[in-house]
N, C-alpha and C positions, 0 to 999 in steps of 0.2 A: 504493499500499499504506500502511497504517497500523499503527503498532506502538504495542501497548499496554503500558504500562510502569508497573512496580511502583512506587508511591508511598512504600512502606515496607518494613522487613524482616518477615519472619515465614516462616509455612508456607503454601504455595498449595495450594488444594483446588478442583477442577473440580466437585464435588458439593456439595449444600448438608449431606449428612450420610452416614455409613456405609450402605451398602446402598441408597442413592438413586441416581437417575439423574443424569447430568452436566447441568450448566445448559444447554450447548450442545456440538454435536459438530462436528469438523472437516469442512468442505465445506457446514455450514448456513448459510443466511442469518441474518443479525443487524440489529438496527437500534440506532440511538445510544440509550443508556442501558441496554439490554439488559444483564443480568448474566451475565458470563462465567464467573468464579469468584468465590471469597473467600480472603482472607490473614487467617491467625491468629497473633496475637501477643499472649501473655500472656492467653488465653482471650477476647481481644477479636476480633471478625470484622469485616472491611472488605471490603464488595463491590467486585468489580473488574468496572467495566462498559465496554461499547463506546462508542467515541467518535464512531462514524460507522456509517451503514448499509453493509452489504457482506456478503462472504462469509467466514466465518471459515476461514483458509488453514491457520493450524497454532498449536499451542502449544509453543513452545521449552522449556518447563518441564513435567515430569510432576507427576501426582498427588503430593501430600506432599513435594514437594523444597521446599527452603528457597530464599527470593528475597530480594534486597537491593534498596535502592532504585535505580532506574534500569535494573534487569533487564527484558528484554522477556520480557513473559508470554503474548502473543497476537499474532499478525498477522492482519490483516483486509484483503482486497482490496476496494477501493473502484471499481475499473475496472468499467465495464459490460461483459458478457459480449458476444464477437462472433458 
């Protein structure tokens, strides 16, 4: 498993904007460098990207939740399916 950690404080969004589809859904395959969400702090947006290929298992934080540095944002399974 790979844990994607917040690098900064802010508000986490799974979508690029209101009314848009999420960048990725739980259970979907992701590739290293793929955007999983964004963090907003003072109208500045930082993309949060997958650090490995795998399957997105879960988002421990919800859309619009406040996150702090070190918080787990997403969990990716890197194990090959059996």
